[in-house]
Structure formats: structure tokens, C-alpha cells
PDB file of N, CA, C and O in Angstrom:
ATOM      1  N   MET A   1     132.283  91.138 102.090  1.00  0.00           N
ATOM      2  CA  MET A   1     132.982  89.908 102.338  1.00  0.00           C
ATOM      3  C   MET A   1     132.325  88.793 101.531  1.00  0.00           C
ATOM      4  O   MET A   1     131.107  88.622 101.589  1.00  0.00           O
ATOM      5  N   GLU A   2     133.088  88.065 100.811  1.00  0.00           N
ATOM      6  CA  GLU A   2     132.555  86.998  99.979  1.00  0.00           C
ATOM      7  C   GLU A   2     132.542  85.676 100.734  1.00  0.00           C
ATOM      8  O   GLU A   2     133.377  85.425 101.602  1.00  0.00           O
ATOM      9  N   LEU A   3     131.571  84.839 100.380  1.00  0.00           N
ATOM     10  CA  LEU A   3     131.479  83.520 100.976  1.00  0.00           C
ATOM     11  C   LEU A   3     132.367  82.543 100.218  1.00  0.00           C
ATOM     12  O   LEU A   3     132.504  82.628  98.998  1.00  0.00           O
ATOM     13  N   LEU A   4     132.950  81.641 100.935  1.00  0.00           N
ATOM     14  CA  LEU A   4     133.715  80.573 100.309  1.00  0.00           C
ATOM     15  C   LEU A   4     132.757  79.461  99.891  1.00  0.00           C
ATOM     16  O   LEU A   4     131.623  79.401 100.364  1.00  0.00           O
ATOM     17  N   SER A   5     133.215  78.591  99.011  1.00  0.00           N
ATOM     18  CA  SER A   5     132.330  77.554  98.472  1.00  0.00           C
ATOM     19  C   SER A   5     131.797  76.625  99.568  1.00  0.00           C
ATOM     20  O   SER A   5     130.674  76.135  99.450  1.00  0.00           O
ATOM     21  N   HIS A   6     132.561  76.373 100.616  1.00  0.00           N
ATOM     22  CA  HIS A   6     132.069  75.493 101.675  1.00  0.00           C
ATOM     23  C   HIS A   6     131.121  76.225 102.635  1.00  0.00           C
ATOM     24  O   HIS A   6     130.519  75.580 103.494  1.00  0.00           O
ATOM     25  N   GLU A   7     130.972  77.539 102.515  1.00  0.00           N
ATOM     26  CA  GLU A   7     130.073  78.305 103.366  1.00  0.00           C
ATOM     27  C   GLU A   7     128.683  78.493 102.745  1.00  0.00           C
ATOM     28  O   GLU A   7     127.758  78.934 103.426  1.00  0.00           O
ATOM     29  N   ILE A   8     128.536  78.170 101.486  1.00  0.00           N
ATOM     30  CA  ILE A   8     127.255  78.320 100.803  1.00  0.00           C
ATOM     31  C   ILE A   8     126.443  77.057 101.045  1.00  0.00           C
ATOM     32  O   ILE A   8     126.867  75.955 100.698  1.00  0.00           O
ATOM     33  N   TYR A   9     125.263  77.230 101.649  1.00  0.00           N
ATOM     34  CA  TYR A   9     124.457  76.081 102.035  1.00  0.00           C
ATOM     35  C   TYR A   9     123.308  75.809 101.068  1.00  0.00           C
ATOM     36  O   TYR A   9     122.866  74.667 100.938  1.00  0.00           O
ATOM     37  N   GLN A  10     122.828  76.834 100.396  1.00  0.00           N
ATOM     38  CA  GLN A  10     121.655  76.649  99.552  1.00  0.00           C
ATOM     39  C   GLN A  10     121.702  77.616  98.375  1.00  0.00           C
ATOM     40  O   GLN A  10     122.028  78.793  98.531  1.00  0.00           O
ATOM     41  N   TYR A  11     121.375  77.105  97.212  1.00  0.00           N
ATOM     42  CA  TYR A  11     121.297  77.919  96.010  1.00  0.00           C
ATOM     43  C   TYR A  11     119.835  78.031  95.590  1.00  0.00           C
ATOM     44  O   TYR A  11     119.043  77.121  95.833  1.00  0.00           O
ATOM     45  N   PHE A  12     119.483  79.145  94.961  1.00  0.00           N
ATOM     46  CA  PHE A  12     118.163  79.293  94.375  1.00  0.00           C
ATOM     47  C   PHE A  12     118.184  78.687  92.980  1.00  0.00           C
ATOM     48  O   PHE A  12     119.183  78.770  92.266  1.00  0.00           O
ATOM     49  N   THR A  13     117.077  78.082  92.607  1.00  0.00           N
ATOM     50  CA  THR A  13     116.890  77.535  91.265  1.00  0.00           C
ATOM     51  C   THR A  13     115.594  78.108  90.689  1.00  0.00           C
ATOM     52  O   THR A  13     114.811  78.696  91.435  1.00  0.00           O
ATOM     53  N   PRO A  14     115.346  77.958  89.401  1.00  0.00           N
ATOM     54  CA  PRO A  14     114.084  78.458  88.834  1.00  0.00           C
ATOM     55  C   PRO A  14     112.845  77.859  89.499  1.00  0.00           C
ATOM     56  O   PRO A  14     111.783  78.482  89.484  1.00  0.00           O
ATOM     57  N   LYS A  15     112.956  76.678  90.074  1.00  0.00           N
ATOM     58  CA  LYS A  15     111.817  76.065  90.762  1.00  0.00           C
ATOM     59  C   LYS A  15     111.394  76.857  91.995  1.00  0.00           C
ATOM     60  O   LYS A  15     110.262  76.720  92.459  1.00  0.00           O
ATOM     61  N   ASP A  16     112.286  77.678  92.525  1.00  0.00           N
ATOM     62  CA  ASP A  16     111.991  78.460  93.720  1.00  0.00           C
ATOM     63  C   ASP A  16     111.189  79.718  93.426  1.00  0.00           C
ATOM     64  O   ASP A  16     110.733  80.381  94.358  1.00  0.00           O
ATOM     65  N   PHE A  17     111.004  80.063  92.160  1.00  0.00           N
ATOM     66  CA  PHE A  17     110.420  81.344  91.799  1.00  0.00           C
ATOM     67  C   PHE A  17     109.115  81.227  91.024  1.00  0.00           C
ATOM     68  O   PHE A  17     108.914  81.937  90.039  1.00  0.00           O
ATOM     69  N   PHE A  18     108.231  80.341  91.458  1.00  0.00           N
ATOM     70  CA  PHE A  18     106.920  80.242  90.834  1.00  0.00           C
ATOM     71  C   PHE A  18     106.016  81.347  91.375  1.00  0.00           C
ATOM     72  O   PHE A  18     106.170  81.789  92.514  1.00  0.00           O
ATOM     73  N   VAL A  19     105.085  81.778  90.555  1.00  0.00           N
ATOM     74  CA  VAL A  19     104.115  82.782  90.985  1.00  0.00           C
ATOM     75  C   VAL A  19     103.263  82.201  92.110  1.00  0.00           C
ATOM     76  O   VAL A  19     102.896  81.026  92.074  1.00  0.00           O
ATOM     77  N   ASP A  20     102.954  83.018  93.098  1.00  0.00           N
ATOM     78  CA  ASP A  20     102.181  82.681  94.298  1.00  0.00           C
ATOM     79  C   ASP A  20     103.019  81.899  95.308  1.00  0.00           C
ATOM     80  O   ASP A  20     102.463  81.272  96.210  1.00  0.00           O
ATOM     81  N   ASP A  21     104.332  81.923  95.174  1.00  0.00           N
ATOM     82  CA  ASP A  21     105.227  81.334  96.164  1.00  0.00           C
ATOM     83  C   ASP A  21     105.930  82.444  96.937  1.00  0.00           C
ATOM     84  O   ASP A  21     106.026  83.580  96.472  1.00  0.00           O
ATOM     85  N   THR A  22     106.414  82.101  98.109  1.00  0.00           N
ATOM     86  CA  THR A  22     107.170  83.031  98.930  1.00  0.00           C
ATOM     87  C   THR A  22     108.611  82.562  98.995  1.00  0.00           C
ATOM     88  O   THR A  22     108.885  81.379  99.197  1.00  0.00           O
ATOM     89  N   VAL A  23     109.531  83.504  98.822  1.00  0.00           N
ATOM     90  CA  VAL A  23     110.962  83.202  98.851  1.00  0.00           C
ATOM     91  C   VAL A  23     111.579  83.948 100.026  1.00  0.00           C
ATOM     92  O   VAL A  23     111.316  85.133 100.228  1.00  0.00           O
ATOM     93  N   MET A  24     112.401  83.245 100.800  1.00  0.00           N
ATOM     94  CA  MET A  24     113.114  83.879 101.909  1.00  0.00           C
ATOM     95  C   MET A  24     114.487  84.328 101.416  1.00  0.00           C
ATOM     96  O   MET A  24     115.286  83.509 100.960  1.00  0.00           O
ATOM     97  N   VAL A  25     114.760  85.633 101.508  1.00  0.00           N
ATOM     98  CA  VAL A  25     116.041  86.205 101.110  1.00  0.00           C
ATOM     99  C   VAL A  25     116.532  87.067 102.266  1.00  0.00           C
ATOM    100  O   VAL A  25     115.876  88.037 102.647  1.00  0.00           O
ATOM    101  N   TYR A  26     117.670  86.718 102.813  1.00  0.00           N
ATOM    102  CA  TYR A  26     118.247  87.444 103.946  1.00  0.00           C
ATOM    103  C   TYR A  26     117.246  87.598 105.090  1.00  0.00           C
ATOM    104  O   TYR A  26     117.165  88.655 105.715  1.00  0.00           O
ATOM    105  N   GLY A  27     116.490  86.543 105.355  1.00  0.00           N
ATOM    106  CA  GLY A  27     115.564  86.548 106.475  1.00  0.00           C
ATOM    107  C   GLY A  27     114.263  87.292 106.225  1.00  0.00           C
ATOM    108  O   GLY A  27     113.479  87.476 107.156  1.00  0.00           O
ATOM    109  N   ARG A  28     114.015  87.719 105.015  1.00  0.00           N
ATOM    110  CA  ARG A  28     112.768  88.414 104.686  1.00  0.00           C
ATOM    111  C   ARG A  28     111.987  87.619 103.657  1.00  0.00           C
ATOM    112  O   ARG A  28     112.561  86.998 102.762  1.00  0.00           O
ATOM    113  N   ARG A  29     110.665  87.648 103.799  1.00  0.00           N
ATOM    114  CA  ARG A  29     109.799  86.922 102.876  1.00  0.00           C
ATOM    115  C   ARG A  29     109.409  87.830 101.716  1.00  0.00           C
ATOM    116  O   ARG A  29     109.021  88.982 101.911  1.00  0.00           O
ATOM    117  N   PHE A  30     109.518  87.291 100.513  1.00  0.00           N
ATOM    118  CA  PHE A  30     109.108  88.001  99.303  1.00  0.00           C
ATOM    119  C   PHE A  30     108.067  87.160  98.579  1.00  0.00           C
ATOM    120  O   PHE A  30     108.302  85.992  98.271  1.00  0.00           O
ATOM    121  N   LEU A  31     106.921  87.762  98.310  1.00  0.00           N
ATOM    122  CA  LEU A  31     105.858  87.087  97.576  1.00  0.00           C
ATOM    123  C   LEU A  31     106.039  87.364  96.091  1.00  0.00           C
ATOM    124  O   LEU A  31     106.161  88.516  95.676  1.00  0.00           O
ATOM    125  N   ILE A  32     106.056  86.312  95.304  1.00  0.00           N
ATOM    126  CA  ILE A  32     106.126  86.455  93.852  1.00  0.00           C
ATOM    127  C   ILE A  32     104.684  86.465  93.360  1.00  0.00           C
ATOM    128  O   ILE A  32     103.994  85.447  93.421  1.00  0.00           O
ATOM    129  N   TYR A  33     104.231  87.618  92.871  1.00  0.00           N
ATOM    130  CA  TYR A  33     102.831  87.757  92.527  1.00  0.00           C
ATOM    131  C   TYR A  33     102.568  87.829  91.028  1.00  0.00           C
ATOM    132  O   TYR A  33     101.414  87.724  90.614  1.00  0.00           O
ATOM    133  N   ASP A  34     103.597  88.004  90.201  1.00  0.00           N
ATOM    134  CA  ASP A  34     103.402  88.060  88.756  1.00  0.00           C
ATOM    135  C   ASP A  34     104.755  87.893  88.073  1.00  0.00           C
ATOM    136  O   ASP A  34     105.796  87.916  88.730  1.00  0.00           O
ATOM    137  N   CYS A  35     104.735  87.725  86.765  1.00  0.00           N
ATOM    138  CA  CYS A  35     105.972  87.654  85.995  1.00  0.00           C
ATOM    139  C   CYS A  35     105.710  88.163  84.583  1.00  0.00           C
ATOM    140  O   CYS A  35     104.562  88.300  84.161  1.00  0.00           O
ATOM    141  N   ASP A  36     106.779  88.436  83.871  1.00  0.00           N
ATOM    142  CA  ASP A  36     106.642  88.956  82.508  1.00  0.00           C
ATOM    143  C   ASP A  36     106.492  87.805  81.507  1.00  0.00           C
ATOM    144  O   ASP A  36     106.583  86.633  81.874  1.00  0.00           O
ATOM    145  N   ASN A  37     106.261  88.158  80.240  1.00  0.00           N
ATOM    146  CA  ASN A  37     106.041  87.145  79.198  1.00  0.00           C
ATOM    147  C   ASN A  37     107.270  86.286  78.946  1.00  0.00           C
ATOM    148  O   ASN A  37     107.134  85.101  78.642  1.00  0.00           O
ATOM    149  N   PHE A  38     108.463  86.852  79.064  1.00  0.00           N
ATOM    150  CA  PHE A  38     109.677  86.066  78.878  1.00  0.00           C
ATOM    151  C   PHE A  38     109.751  84.950  79.925  1.00  0.00           C
ATOM    152  O   PHE A  38     110.083  83.808  79.607  1.00  0.00           O
ATOM    153  N   THR A  39     109.439  85.296  81.168  1.00  0.00           N
ATOM    154  CA  THR A  39     109.479  84.305  82.248  1.00  0.00           C
ATOM    155  C   THR A  39     108.397  83.254  82.054  1.00  0.00           C
ATOM    156  O   THR A  39     108.638  82.070  82.291  1.00  0.00           O
ATOM    157  N   LYS A  40     107.212  83.665  81.627  1.00  0.00           N
ATOM    158  CA  LYS A  40     106.143  82.703  81.354  1.00  0.00           C
ATOM    159  C   LYS A  40     106.559  81.724  80.262  1.00  0.00           C
ATOM    160  O   LYS A  40     106.295  80.526  80.364  1.00  0.00           O
ATOM    161  N   THR A  41     107.212  82.237  79.213  1.00  0.00           N
ATOM    162  CA  THR A  41     107.697  81.373  78.129  1.00  0.00           C
ATOM    163  C   THR A  41     108.768  80.420  78.630  1.00  0.00           C
ATOM    164  O   THR A  41     108.775  79.247  78.257  1.00  0.00           O
ATOM    165  N   PHE A  42     109.676  80.910  79.471  1.00  0.00           N
ATOM    166  CA  PHE A  42     110.720  80.060  80.049  1.00  0.00           C
ATOM    167  C   PHE A  42     110.109  78.926  80.870  1.00  0.00           C
ATOM    168  O   PHE A  42     110.512  77.771  80.729  1.00  0.00           O
ATOM    169  N   TYR A  43     109.146  79.249  81.722  1.00  0.00           N
ATOM    170  CA  TYR A  43     108.521  78.226  82.556  1.00  0.00           C
ATOM    171  C   TYR A  43     107.687  77.248  81.724  1.00  0.00           C
ATOM    172  O   TYR A  43     107.544  76.084  82.100  1.00  0.00           O
ATOM    173  N   PHE A  44     107.141  77.706  80.609  1.00  0.00           N
ATOM    174  CA  PHE A  44     106.422  76.790  79.722  1.00  0.00           C
ATOM    175  C   PHE A  44     107.382  75.785  79.093  1.00  0.00           C
ATOM    176  O   PHE A  44     107.114  74.584  79.097  1.00  0.00           O
ATOM    177  N   HIS A  45     108.503  76.271  78.552  1.00  0.00           N
ATOM    178  CA  HIS A  45     109.465  75.384  77.888  1.00  0.00           C
ATOM    179  C   HIS A  45     110.224  74.509  78.874  1.00  0.00           C
ATOM    180  O   HIS A  45     110.589  73.382  78.538  1.00  0.00           O
ATOM    181  N   THR A  46     110.470  75.002  80.083  1.00  0.00           N
ATOM    182  CA  THR A  46     111.271  74.254  81.055  1.00  0.00           C
ATOM    183  C   THR A  46     110.431  73.294  81.892  1.00  0.00           C
ATOM    184  O   THR A  46     110.823  72.145  82.095  1.00  0.00           O
ATOM    185  N   PHE A  47     109.273  73.759  82.381  1.00  0.00           N
ATOM    186  CA  PHE A  47     108.477  72.967  83.312  1.00  0.00           C
ATOM    187  C   PHE A  47     107.112  72.561  82.773  1.00  0.00           C
ATOM    188  O   PHE A  47     106.397  71.799  83.424  1.00  0.00           O
ATOM    189  N   GLY A  48     106.741  73.050  81.608  1.00  0.00           N
ATOM    190  CA  GLY A  48     105.446  72.713  81.041  1.00  0.00           C
ATOM    191  C   GLY A  48     104.285  73.467  81.658  1.00  0.00           C
ATOM    192  O   GLY A  48     103.135  73.059  81.499  1.00  0.00           O
ATOM    193  N   VAL A  49     104.556  74.554  82.356  1.00  0.00           N
ATOM    194  CA  VAL A  49     103.502  75.354  82.977  1.00  0.00           C
ATOM    195  C   VAL A  49     102.792  76.135  81.876  1.00  0.00           C
ATOM    196  O   VAL A  49     103.404  76.958  81.195  1.00  0.00           O
ATOM    197  N   THR A  50     101.493  75.870  81.707  1.00  0.00           N
ATOM    198  CA  THR A  50     100.760  76.506  80.617  1.00  0.00           C
ATOM    199  C   THR A  50      99.998  77.751  81.053  1.00  0.00           C
ATOM    200  O   THR A  50      99.745  78.639  80.239  1.00  0.00           O
ATOM    201  N   GLU A  51      99.632  77.826  82.325  1.00  0.00           N
ATOM    202  CA  GLU A  51      98.857  78.971  82.792  1.00  0.00           C
ATOM    203  C   GLU A  51      99.421  79.482  84.110  1.00  0.00           C
ATOM    204  O   GLU A  51      99.665  78.708  85.036  1.00  0.00           O
ATOM    205  N   VAL A  52      99.621  80.781  84.183  1.00  0.00           N
ATOM    206  CA  VAL A  52     100.144  81.405  85.392  1.00  0.00           C
ATOM    207  C   VAL A  52      99.036  82.240  86.009  1.00  0.00           C
ATOM    208  O   VAL A  52      98.529  83.170  85.382  1.00  0.00           O
ATOM    209  N   GLN A  53      98.661  81.908  87.239  1.00  0.00           N
ATOM    210  CA  GLN A  53      97.636  82.655  87.963  1.00  0.00           C
ATOM    211  C   GLN A  53      98.308  83.731  88.795  1.00  0.00           C
ATOM    212  O   GLN A  53      99.023  83.425  89.749  1.00  0.00           O
ATOM    213  N   THR A  54      98.084  84.982  88.443  1.00  0.00           N
ATOM    214  CA  THR A  54      98.690  86.073  89.197  1.00  0.00           C
ATOM    215  C   THR A  54      97.933  86.298  90.500  1.00  0.00           C
ATOM    216  O   THR A  54      96.770  85.918  90.633  1.00  0.00           O
ATOM    217  N   VAL A  55      98.608  86.918  91.450  1.00  0.00           N
ATOM    218  CA  VAL A  55      98.029  87.209  92.755  1.00  0.00           C
ATOM    219  C   VAL A  55      97.622  88.674  92.777  1.00  0.00           C
ATOM    220  O   VAL A  55      98.416  89.549  92.431  1.00  0.00           O
ATOM    221  N   ASP A  56      96.394  88.940  93.180  1.00  0.00           N
ATOM    222  CA  ASP A  56      95.915  90.312  93.270  1.00  0.00           C
ATOM    223  C   ASP A  56      96.451  90.928  94.564  1.00  0.00           C
ATOM    224  O   ASP A  56      96.006  90.578  95.657  1.00  0.00           O
ATOM    225  N   VAL A  57      97.398  91.835  94.433  1.00  0.00           N
ATOM    226  CA  VAL A  57      98.008  92.455  95.610  1.00  0.00           C
ATOM    227  C   VAL A  57      97.368  93.797  95.935  1.00  0.00           C
ATOM    228  O   VAL A  57      97.775  94.457  96.891  1.00  0.00           O
ATOM    229  N   LYS A  58      96.386  94.204  95.167  1.00  0.00           N
ATOM    230  CA  LYS A  58      95.718  95.475  95.415  1.00  0.00           C
ATOM    231  C   LYS A  58      94.706  95.391  96.555  1.00  0.00           C
ATOM    232  O   LYS A  58      94.375  96.399  97.178  1.00  0.00           O
ATOM    233  N   GLN A  59      94.221  94.182  96.820  1.00  0.00           N
ATOM    234  CA  GLN A  59      93.246  94.051  97.908  1.00  0.00           C
ATOM    235  C   GLN A  59      93.967  94.092  99.247  1.00  0.00           C
ATOM    236  O   GLN A  59      95.090  93.607  99.381  1.00  0.00           O
ATOM    237  N   LYS A  60      93.318  94.665 100.205  1.00  0.00           N
ATOM    238  CA  LYS A  60      93.892  94.826 101.530  1.00  0.00           C
ATOM    239  C   LYS A  60      93.575  93.590 102.356  1.00  0.00           C
ATOM    240  O   LYS A  60      92.405  93.258 102.547  1.00  0.00           O
ATOM    241  N   LEU A  61      94.603  92.904 102.850  1.00  0.00           N
ATOM    242  CA  LEU A  61      94.386  91.669 103.585  1.00  0.00           C
ATOM    243  C   LEU A  61      93.989  91.917 105.030  1.00  0.00           C
ATOM    244  O   LEU A  61      93.056  91.289 105.532  1.00  0.00           O
ATOM    245  N   LYS A  62      94.689  92.831 105.710  1.00  0.00           N
ATOM    246  CA  LYS A  62      94.349  93.126 107.101  1.00  0.00           C
ATOM    247  C   LYS A  62      94.902  94.502 107.461  1.00  0.00           C
ATOM    248  O   LYS A  62      95.804  95.020 106.802  1.00  0.00           O
ATOM    249  N   ASP A  63      94.350  95.072 108.505  1.00  0.00           N
ATOM    250  CA  ASP A  63      94.832  96.362 108.972  1.00  0.00           C
ATOM    251  C   ASP A  63      96.129  96.190 109.739  1.00  0.00           C
ATOM    252  O   ASP A  63      96.264  95.272 110.547  1.00  0.00           O
ATOM    253  N   LEU A  64      97.073  97.066 109.486  1.00  0.00           N
ATOM    254  CA  LEU A  64      98.322  97.036 110.212  1.00  0.00           C
ATOM    255  C   LEU A  64      98.257  98.006 111.377  1.00  0.00           C
ATOM    256  O   LEU A  64      97.615  99.050 111.266  1.00  0.00           O
ATOM    257  N   PRO A  65      98.898  97.692 112.481  1.00  0.00           N
ATOM    258  CA  PRO A  65      98.871  98.603 113.639  1.00  0.00           C
ATOM    259  C   PRO A  65      99.636  99.880 113.380  1.00  0.00           C
ATOM    260  O   PRO A  65      99.708 100.745 114.253  1.00  0.00           O
TER     261      PRO A  65
END
């Protein structure tokens, strides 16, 4: 089922997808931990971001039950 234009409340923009940010999609949190060189170049030309600090996801944060 498609949404009508008056039913759409929020759009994603490139500002929503910075590395080390969390994005909510369908009620679930997604951590953006890295990006490719094309995306780094896009963010440099669009927002002036010169350095992207990736998130180390290999380390274990806490034990899960």
C-alpha cells in the first residue's frame, strides 16, 4: 500500500546519514559506522566534512542475555 503525499510526515536527507549517527527506520535504530569513498567525497563537496571518524563495531559493548 502506498502512502499519499499528505500521509508522509518526514523525509530523510543526506544530513541524516552522518557516520556515528543513529537513524530510526520503521521503528528500528540503525547505527551508521562507516561509508565508502564516494560518500566521503559527496560529504566533502556538500558539507565540507574533511575527516570521517569510523566507529569500531568489532569491540563488544555489553553481554546480551
